[in-house]
BALOBA-1460 file (C-alpha; in Angstrom, 3 decimals):
// residues 87
<rec num="1" residu="m" x="-15.168" y="10.172" z="-9.246"/>
<rec num="2" residu="s" x="-14.941" y="12.526" z="-6.295"/>
<rec num="3" residu="r" x="-11.633" y="13.916" z="-5.040"/>
<rec num="4" residu="t" x="-12.009" y="12.036" z="-1.754"/>
<rec num="5" residu="a" x="-12.301" y="8.570" z="-3.325"/>
<rec num="6" residu="h" x="-9.419" y="6.151" z="-3.008"/>
<rec num="7" residu="t" x="-8.672" y="2.506" z="-3.603"/>
<rec num="8" residu="r" x="-8.695" y="-0.161" z="-0.952"/>
<rec num="9" residu="p" x="-5.239" y="-0.670" z="0.604"/>
<rec num="10" residu="q" x="-3.348" y="-3.719" z="-0.651"/>
<rec num="11" residu="l" x="-1.194" y="-5.681" z="1.788"/>
<rec num="12" residu="w" x="1.538" y="-7.872" z="0.260"/>
<rec num="13" residu="v" x="3.524" y="-10.336" z="2.392"/>
<rec num="14" residu="t" x="6.279" y="-12.927" z="2.319"/>
<rec num="15" residu="d" x="7.303" y="-15.112" z="5.229"/>
<rec num="16" residu="t" x="9.451" y="-12.317" z="6.644"/>
<rec num="17" residu="r" x="8.437" y="-9.052" z="4.924"/>
<rec num="18" residu="f" x="5.352" y="-6.904" z="4.224"/>
<rec num="19" residu="y" x="4.523" y="-4.181" z="1.725"/>
<rec num="20" residu="l" x="1.451" y="-1.913" z="1.816"/>
<rec num="21" residu="l" x="0.086" y="0.088" z="-1.144"/>
<rec num="22" residu="c" x="-2.692" y="2.673" z="-0.881"/>
<rec num="23" residu="v" x="-3.964" y="5.373" z="-3.249"/>
<rec num="24" residu="q" x="-5.185" y="8.391" z="-1.302"/>
<rec num="25" residu="t" x="-5.383" y="12.164" z="-1.267"/>
<rec num="26" residu="n" x="-3.003" y="14.170" z="0.874"/>
<rec num="27" residu="l" x="-3.948" y="17.159" z="3.029"/>
<rec num="28" residu="f" x="-3.755" y="19.449" z="-0.005"/>
<rec num="29" residu="g" x="-6.179" y="17.310" z="-2.030"/>
<rec num="30" residu="d" x="-3.514" y="15.920" z="-4.397"/>
<rec num="31" residu="w" x="-3.451" y="12.232" z="-5.296"/>
<rec num="32" residu="e" x="-0.598" y="10.085" z="-4.053"/>
<rec num="33" residu="l" x="0.469" y="6.464" z="-3.752"/>
<rec num="34" residu="l" x="1.465" y="5.603" z="-0.205"/>
<rec num="35" residu="k" x="3.977" y="2.748" z="0.084"/>
<rec num="36" residu="a" x="4.998" y="1.230" z="3.413"/>
<rec num="37" residu="w" x="7.311" y="-1.741" z="3.970"/>
<rec num="38" residu="g" x="9.178" y="-3.604" z="6.647"/>
<rec num="39" residu="g" x="9.970" y="-6.854" z="8.366"/>
<rec num="40" residu="r" x="7.182" y="-8.857" z="9.930"/>
<rec num="41" residu="g" x="7.536" y="-8.775" z="13.696"/>
<rec num="42" residu="s" x="10.176" y="-6.061" z="13.430"/>
<rec num="43" residu="r" x="10.192" y="-2.311" z="13.963"/>
<rec num="44" residu="r" x="12.407" y="-1.789" z="10.929"/>
<rec num="45" residu="g" x="10.836" y="-0.478" z="7.765"/>
<rec num="46" residu="g" x="9.877" y="2.700" z="6.029"/>
<rec num="47" residu="h" x="7.309" y="4.532" z="3.979"/>
<rec num="48" residu="q" x="7.113" y="6.813" z="0.970"/>
<rec num="49" residu="a" x="4.345" y="8.958" z="-0.533"/>
<rec num="50" residu="v" x="4.688" y="9.299" z="-4.324"/>
<rec num="51" residu="q" x="2.797" y="12.228" z="-5.863"/>
<rec num="52" residu="a" x="0.465" y="11.629" z="-8.834"/>
<rec num="53" residu="t" x="-1.169" y="14.180" z="-11.130"/>
<rec num="54" residu="s" x="-4.490" y="12.305" z="-11.275"/>
<rec num="55" residu="l" x="-6.369" y="9.332" z="-9.839"/>
<rec num="56" residu="p" x="-5.818" y="7.188" z="-12.983"/>
<rec num="57" residu="e" x="-2.068" y="7.853" z="-12.756"/>
<rec num="58" residu="a" x="-2.012" y="6.887" z="-9.061"/>
<rec num="59" residu="i" x="-3.924" y="3.660" z="-9.782"/>
<rec num="60" residu="d" x="-1.517" y="2.872" z="-12.634"/>
<rec num="61" residu="m" x="1.456" y="3.363" z="-10.281"/>
<rec num="62" residu="q" x="-0.226" y="1.040" z="-7.757"/>
<rec num="63" residu="q" x="-0.764" y="-1.648" z="-10.401"/>
<rec num="64" residu="r" x="2.859" y="-1.438" z="-11.597"/>
<rec num="65" residu="e" x="4.101" y="-1.765" z="-8.017"/>
<rec num="66" residu="a" x="1.747" y="-4.719" z="-7.430"/>
<rec num="67" residu="r" x="3.239" y="-6.520" z="-10.451"/>
<rec num="68" residu="r" x="6.718" y="-5.837" z="-9.050"/>
<rec num="69" residu="r" x="5.720" y="-7.340" z="-5.682"/>
<rec num="70" residu="m" x="4.410" y="-10.483" z="-7.427"/>
<rec num="71" residu="r" x="7.673" y="-10.915" z="-9.345"/>
<rec num="72" residu="r" x="9.570" y="-10.667" z="-6.062"/>
<rec num="73" residu="g" x="7.597" y="-13.456" z="-4.398"/>
<rec num="74" residu="y" x="5.058" y="-11.482" z="-2.363"/>
<rec num="75" residu="r" x="1.457" y="-12.627" z="-2.096"/>
<rec num="76" residu="v" x="-1.501" y="-10.332" z="-1.537"/>
<rec num="77" residu="l" x="-3.682" y="-10.706" z="1.551"/>
<rec num="78" residu="d" x="-7.344" y="-10.050" z="0.814"/>
<rec num="79" residu="e" x="-8.160" y="-9.172" z="4.394"/>
<rec num="80" residu="p" x="-5.817" y="-7.815" z="7.039"/>
<rec num="81" residu="a" x="-4.865" y="-10.365" z="9.686"/>
<rec num="82" residu="p" x="-7.004" y="-9.998" z="12.819"/>
<rec num="83" residu="q" x="-5.257" y="-8.238" z="15.663"/>
<rec num="84" residu="p" x="-5.064" y="-10.165" z="18.952"/>
<rec num="85" residu="r" x="-7.259" y="-8.767" z="21.689"/>
<rec num="86" residu="l" x="-5.545" y="-7.663" z="24.856"/>
<rec num="87" residu="e" x="-7.694" y="-8.292" z="27.900"/>
């Protein structure tokens, strides 16, 4: 697998919260798991990039975090919600 490959972002939601997971490379070409979270309809939240030594390790971290989200009542959205058009 090439160094530029990454997994598709996963968006997890509850009625009031969201959590985003994405495996990607940073500007230095190192693998990382990007996590972002917050309240739906709120500006509060945060993000964290966790370094990984390899792509398999980053995917494993993503899968562990996904299991944690499921245990906490989140559900995964297959497709991002469409954004309203401003005309």
